C-alpha positions as a printed Julia matrix, in Angstrom:
174×3 Matrix{Float64}:
   2.3   21.04  -26.72
  -0.1   20.58  -23.84
   0.28  18.15  -20.98
  -2.84  16.44  -19.72
  -4.26  14.19  -17.06
  -6.82  11.82  -18.51
  -9.44  10.54  -16.09
 -11.72   7.56  -16.28
 -15.23   8.66  -15.3
 -17.23   6.16  -13.24
 -15.47   5.58   -9.93
 -13.1    8.53  -10.32
 -15.23  11.53  -11.32
 -18.56  10.23  -10.06
 -19.77   7.45   -7.81
 -19.7    4.23   -9.79
 -23.1    2.64  -10.35
 -21.45  -0.79  -10.03
 -20.56  -3.55  -12.47
 -22.79  -3.76  -15.55
 -24.87  -0.8   -14.31
 -24.97   2.58  -15.97
 -25.6    6.2   -15.06
 -28.59   6.72  -17.33
 -29.24  10.43  -16.81
 -28.11  13.49  -14.85
 -30.31  12.64  -11.84
 -28.19   9.49  -11.32
 -24.84  11.28  -11.68
 -23.17  11.83   -8.29
 -20.04  13.99   -8.6
 -17.42  12.95   -6.06
 -16.29  15.98   -4.02
 -12.81  14.46   -3.8
 -12.58  14.59   -7.61
 -13.12  18.34   -7.48
 -10.07  18.59   -5.2
  -8.06  16.35   -7.55
  -9.06  18.43  -10.58
  -8.1   21.64   -8.79
  -4.6   20.27   -8.09
  -4.2   19.08  -11.69
  -5.15  22.49  -13.08
  -2.89  24.31  -10.56
   0.02  22.11  -11.72
  -0.55  23.33  -15.3
  -2.17  20.21  -16.71
  -5.3   20.11  -18.83
  -7.9   17.52  -17.85
  -9.82  15.19  -20.15
 -12.3   12.46  -19.3
 -11.92   9.23  -21.3
 -14.73   6.82  -20.49
 -16.12   3.57  -21.81
 -19.91   3.88  -22.01
 -21.11   0.59  -23.44
 -24.58   1.25  -22.02
 -25.18   3.24  -25.21
 -24.56   0.19  -27.41
 -26.77  -1.88  -25.12
 -29.63   0.6   -25.45
 -29.59   1.45  -21.74
 -28.3    5.02  -22.14
 -29.14   7.33  -25.02
 -26.47   9.42  -26.73
 -28.55  12.49  -25.88
 -28.54  11.6   -22.17
 -24.79  10.95  -22.23
 -24.1   14.31  -23.89
 -26.41  15.99  -21.37
 -24.56  14.4   -18.43
 -21.21  15.6   -19.74
 -22.51  19.08  -20.6
 -23.99  19.48  -17.12
 -20.84  18.13  -15.47
 -18.67  20.67  -17.28
 -21.09  23.49  -16.48
 -21.26  22.53  -12.8
 -17.48  22.33  -12.48
 -17.14  25.77  -14.06
 -20.02  27.43  -12.2
 -19.53  25.99   -8.71
 -15.77  25.43   -8.65
 -14.22  27.59  -11.38
 -12.7   24.46  -12.96
 -12.53  23.38  -16.58
 -12.35  20.09  -18.39
 -10.63  20.44  -21.75
 -12.85  17.74  -23.24
 -14.8   14.54  -22.63
 -14.25  11.51  -24.85
 -16.4    8.42  -24.62
 -16.65   5.06  -26.32
 -20.28   4.02  -26.87
 -19.39   0.66  -28.42
 -19.46  -2.98  -27.37
 -16.24  -4.95  -26.87
 -14.24  -5.48  -30.06
 -16.32  -3.1   -32.18
 -13.85  -0.19  -32.33
 -10.39   1.17  -31.62
 -11.56   3.6   -28.94
 -12.76   1.25  -26.18
 -10.25   1.0   -23.36
  -7.88  -0.83  -23.06
  -7.26   0.46  -26.58
  -5.76   3.96  -26.6
  -8.05   5.5   -29.24
  -9.74   8.08  -27.0
  -6.37   9.33  -25.73
  -4.78   9.52  -29.17
  -7.88  11.3   -30.54
  -7.68  13.85  -27.72
  -3.98  14.35  -28.39
  -4.63  14.96  -32.09
  -7.54  17.33  -31.43
  -5.88  19.39  -28.69
  -2.12  19.13  -29.31
  -1.46  17.01  -26.22
   1.98  15.53  -25.59
   1.07  12.01  -24.5
   4.58  11.36  -23.16
   4.15  14.26  -20.71
   0.63  13.16  -19.75
  -1.03  10.8   -17.28
  -3.94   8.36  -17.37
  -5.81   7.88  -14.08
  -8.38   5.15  -13.57
  -9.7    2.5   -11.22
  -9.41  -0.43  -13.61
  -6.52  -2.16  -15.31
  -8.12  -1.31  -18.71
  -7.48   2.36  -17.92
  -3.85   1.59  -17.12
  -3.36  -0.4   -20.3
  -4.93   2.33  -22.45
  -2.63   4.91  -20.89
   0.46   2.76  -21.36
  -0.44   2.01  -25.0
  -0.85   5.74  -25.63
   2.56   6.48  -24.09
   1.26   8.12  -20.9
   2.37   7.5   -17.36
  -0.35   5.81  -15.35
  -1.98   5.82  -11.92
  -4.48   3.26  -10.7
  -6.8    4.13   -7.85
  -7.21   0.84   -6.0
  -6.77  -0.54   -2.48
  -3.39  -1.8    -1.3
  -2.7   -5.32   -2.47
  -4.46  -4.94   -5.84
  -2.02  -5.94   -8.58
  -1.43  -3.33  -11.26
   0.9   -2.53  -14.13
   0.44   1.2   -13.4
   3.43   3.4   -12.69
   1.79   4.41   -9.4
  -1.13   3.26   -7.26
  -3.24   5.43   -4.96
  -5.48   3.91   -2.27
  -8.25   6.47   -2.83
  -8.92   9.93   -4.27
  -7.29  11.67   -1.28
  -4.08   9.72   -1.94
  -4.45  10.49   -5.65
  -4.68  14.21   -4.85
  -1.47  14.03   -2.8
   0.31  12.1    -5.56
  -0.77  14.55   -8.27
   0.26  17.5    -6.1
   3.85  16.37   -6.63
   3.69  16.42  -10.43
   6.41  18.44  -12.12
């Protein structure tokens, strides 16, 4: 079975647009260079990488499904073309709160990825910048890392101050 690092998207992969704001199309998507370094380390350590992201802007009519698919297609192509890096998959929840089993903190996106790709969730990690990411990872049976400043309370197994600290932490994965 595969081992994987699941990543939240906004705030980890790309610059977050802020609370209750959404990346509506590719022109608004700003890939964080530090994420490229993190992804490189993950792949070198033998882990697959999957994005698992809540995208409620779809349900609110602020982002179209076509635009969301385009963003993810272009992201994957850019990572491959410019950096020689691959994402195994991108899972997203387009629903409002309480409308599904896939919206984090529920583990549905992670369990769906595991079923589709033969991922061993017990040998995998969930990385995010919100406690919902941590809870989804824990519910799925993954180990968890929260990217948050010192002093922020978390139930995660580990905390990293920023993406540089996350890179160093992931470099030590078995």
